[in-house]
PDB file of N, CA, C and O in Angstrom:
ATOM      1  N   MET A   1     134.983-245.158  30.712  1.00  0.00           N
ATOM      2  CA  MET A   1     135.925-246.381  29.652  1.00  0.00           C
ATOM      3  C   MET A   1     134.784-246.964  29.538  1.00  0.00           C
ATOM      4  O   MET A   1     135.167-248.075  29.170  1.00  0.00           O
ATOM      5  N   LYS A   2     133.455-247.040  29.594  1.00  0.00           N
ATOM      6  CA  LYS A   2     132.889-248.182  28.279  1.00  0.00           C
ATOM      7  C   LYS A   2     132.927-247.474  27.598  1.00  0.00           C
ATOM      8  O   LYS A   2     133.472-247.824  26.550  1.00  0.00           O
ATOM      9  N   THR A   3     132.482-246.225  27.653  1.00  0.00           N
ATOM     10  CA  THR A   3     131.972-245.368  26.119  1.00  0.00           C
ATOM     11  C   THR A   3     134.033-245.305  25.442  1.00  0.00           C
ATOM     12  O   THR A   3     133.945-245.540  24.237  1.00  0.00           O
ATOM     13  N   GLU A   4     135.153-245.152  25.706  1.00  0.00           N
ATOM     14  CA  GLU A   4     135.775-244.957  25.027  1.00  0.00           C
ATOM     15  C   GLU A   4     135.552-246.664  24.620  1.00  0.00           C
ATOM     16  O   GLU A   4     135.183-246.840  23.458  1.00  0.00           O
ATOM     17  N   ARG A   5     135.709-247.701  25.317  1.00  0.00           N
ATOM     18  CA  ARG A   5     135.828-249.127  24.806  1.00  0.00           C
ATOM     19  C   ARG A   5     135.017-248.499  23.491  1.00  0.00           C
ATOM     20  O   ARG A   5     135.379-247.992  22.429  1.00  0.00           O
ATOM     21  N   ASN A   6     133.568-248.835  24.192  1.00  0.00           N
ATOM     22  CA  ASN A   6     132.786-249.095  23.003  1.00  0.00           C
ATOM     23  C   ASN A   6     132.824-247.896  21.578  1.00  0.00           C
ATOM     24  O   ASN A   6     132.190-248.181  20.562  1.00  0.00           O
ATOM     25  N   LYS A   7     133.492-246.800  21.650  1.00  0.00           N
ATOM     26  CA  LYS A   7     134.060-245.418  20.471  1.00  0.00           C
ATOM     27  C   LYS A   7     135.427-246.504  20.532  1.00  0.00           C
ATOM     28  O   LYS A   7     136.192-246.019  19.699  1.00  0.00           O
ATOM     29  N   GLN A   8     135.879-247.338  20.929  1.00  0.00           N
ATOM     30  CA  GLN A   8     137.135-247.700  19.672  1.00  0.00           C
ATOM     31  C   GLN A   8     136.436-249.025  19.339  1.00  0.00           C
ATOM     32  O   GLN A   8     137.022-249.502  18.367  1.00  0.00           O
ATOM     33  N   ARG A   9     135.360-249.877  19.761  1.00  0.00           N
ATOM     34  CA  ARG A   9     134.613-251.082  18.992  1.00  0.00           C
ATOM     35  C   ARG A   9     133.758-250.461  17.955  1.00  0.00           C
ATOM     36  O   ARG A   9     133.484-251.167  16.984  1.00  0.00           O
ATOM     37  N   GLU A  10     133.116-248.796  18.021  1.00  0.00           N
ATOM     38  CA  GLU A  10     132.597-248.356  16.501  1.00  0.00           C
ATOM     39  C   GLU A  10     134.023-248.872  15.713  1.00  0.00           C
ATOM     40  O   GLU A  10     134.115-249.588  14.716  1.00  0.00           O
ATOM     41  N   THR A  11     134.633-248.515  16.178  1.00  0.00           N
ATOM     42  CA  THR A  11     135.417-247.455  15.044  1.00  0.00           C
ATOM     43  C   THR A  11     136.553-248.135  14.197  1.00  0.00           C
ATOM     44  O   THR A  11     137.102-247.803  13.146  1.00  0.00           O
ATOM     45  N   SER A  12     136.744-249.501  15.271  1.00  0.00           N
ATOM     46  CA  SER A  12     136.992-250.905  14.571  1.00  0.00           C
ATOM     47  C   SER A  12     135.874-251.695  13.556  1.00  0.00           C
ATOM     48  O   SER A  12     136.601-252.293  12.763  1.00  0.00           O
ATOM     49  N   ILE A  13     134.873-251.903  13.300  1.00  0.00           N
ATOM     50  CA  ILE A  13     134.057-252.326  13.565  1.00  0.00           C
ATOM     51  C   ILE A  13     133.773-251.652  11.641  1.00  0.00           C
ATOM     52  O   ILE A  13     133.711-252.269  10.577  1.00  0.00           O
ATOM     53  N   PHE A  14     133.646-249.821  12.050  1.00  0.00           N
ATOM     54  CA  PHE A  14     133.242-249.392  10.872  1.00  0.00           C
ATOM     55  C   PHE A  14     135.231-249.252   9.671  1.00  0.00           C
ATOM     56  O   PHE A  14     135.019-248.710   8.587  1.00  0.00           O
ATOM     57  N   ILE A  15     136.488-249.592   9.844  1.00  0.00           N
ATOM     58  CA  ILE A  15     137.451-250.016   9.531  1.00  0.00           C
ATOM     59  C   ILE A  15     137.104-250.866   8.476  1.00  0.00           C
ATOM     60  O   ILE A  15     137.188-250.800   7.250  1.00  0.00           O
ATOM     61  N   LEU A  16     136.423-252.219   9.821  1.00  0.00           N
ATOM     62  CA  LEU A  16     136.379-253.766   9.207  1.00  0.00           C
ATOM     63  C   LEU A  16     135.356-253.102   8.189  1.00  0.00           C
ATOM     64  O   LEU A  16     135.613-252.854   7.011  1.00  0.00           O
ATOM     65  N   ASP A  17     134.557-252.938   8.620  1.00  0.00           N
ATOM     66  CA  ASP A  17     133.045-252.399   6.901  1.00  0.00           C
ATOM     67  C   ASP A  17     133.954-252.061   6.184  1.00  0.00           C
ATOM     68  O   ASP A  17     133.968-252.754   5.166  1.00  0.00           O
ATOM     69  N   ALA A  18     135.045-251.031   6.224  1.00  0.00           N
ATOM     70  CA  ALA A  18     135.310-250.807   4.694  1.00  0.00           C
ATOM     71  C   ALA A  18     135.834-251.024   4.042  1.00  0.00           C
ATOM     72  O   ALA A  18     135.844-250.676   2.861  1.00  0.00           O
ATOM     73  N   ARG A  19     136.656-251.895   4.792  1.00  0.00           N
ATOM     74  CA  ARG A  19     137.883-252.731   4.285  1.00  0.00           C
ATOM     75  C   ARG A  19     137.164-254.457   2.952  1.00  0.00           C
ATOM     76  O   ARG A  19     137.371-254.952   1.844  1.00  0.00           O
ATOM     77  N   GLN A  20     136.552-254.582   3.841  1.00  0.00           N
ATOM     78  CA  GLN A  20     135.132-256.033   3.260  1.00  0.00           C
ATOM     79  C   GLN A  20     135.032-255.087   2.103  1.00  0.00           C
ATOM     80  O   GLN A  20     135.817-255.483   1.242  1.00  0.00           O
ATOM     81  N   THR A  21     133.988-253.292   1.452  1.00  0.00           N
ATOM     82  CA  THR A  21     134.021-252.824   0.795  1.00  0.00           C
ATOM     83  C   THR A  21     134.814-252.839  -0.429  1.00  0.00           C
ATOM     84  O   THR A  21     134.673-253.296  -1.563  1.00  0.00           O
ATOM     85  N   ASN A  22     135.978-251.965   0.405  1.00  0.00           N
ATOM     86  CA  ASN A  22     137.147-251.767  -0.866  1.00  0.00           C
ATOM     87  C   ASN A  22     137.806-253.672  -1.203  1.00  0.00           C
ATOM     88  O   ASN A  22     138.393-253.944  -2.251  1.00  0.00           O
ATOM     89  N   PHE A  23     137.609-254.449  -0.394  1.00  0.00           N
ATOM     90  CA  PHE A  23     137.594-255.672  -1.238  1.00  0.00           C
ATOM     91  C   PHE A  23     137.138-256.473  -2.138  1.00  0.00           C
ATOM     92  O   PHE A  23     137.672-257.195  -2.980  1.00  0.00           O
ATOM     93  N   ILE A  24     135.396-256.100  -1.654  1.00  0.00           N
ATOM     94  CA  ILE A  24     134.575-256.485  -2.204  1.00  0.00           C
ATOM     95  C   ILE A  24     134.537-256.168  -3.211  1.00  0.00           C
ATOM     96  O   ILE A  24     133.920-256.857  -4.024  1.00  0.00           O
ATOM     97  N   GLY A  25     135.137-255.063  -3.577  1.00  0.00           N
ATOM     98  CA  GLY A  25     134.283-253.553  -4.364  1.00  0.00           C
ATOM     99  C   GLY A  25     135.819-253.859  -5.882  1.00  0.00           C
ATOM    100  O   GLY A  25     135.988-253.665  -7.086  1.00  0.00           O
ATOM    101  N   GLU A  26     136.449-254.349  -4.840  1.00  0.00           N
ATOM    102  CA  GLU A  26     137.901-255.070  -6.806  1.00  0.00           C
ATOM    103  C   GLU A  26     137.572-256.281  -7.526  1.00  0.00           C
ATOM    104  O   GLU A  26     138.346-256.896  -8.260  1.00  0.00           O
ATOM    105  N   PHE A  27     136.376-256.580  -7.270  1.00  0.00           N
ATOM    106  CA  PHE A  27     136.707-257.823  -7.528  1.00  0.00           C
ATOM    107  C   PHE A  27     134.936-257.949  -8.877  1.00  0.00           C
ATOM    108  O   PHE A  27     134.690-258.995  -9.477  1.00  0.00           O
TER     109      PHE A  27
END
């Protein structure tokens, strides 16, 4: 259970980082 939850958290953080990078890259 903990492992799956951690994986989901890492995935969501990775997606957020990618969005921020793309958002900053646009400017």
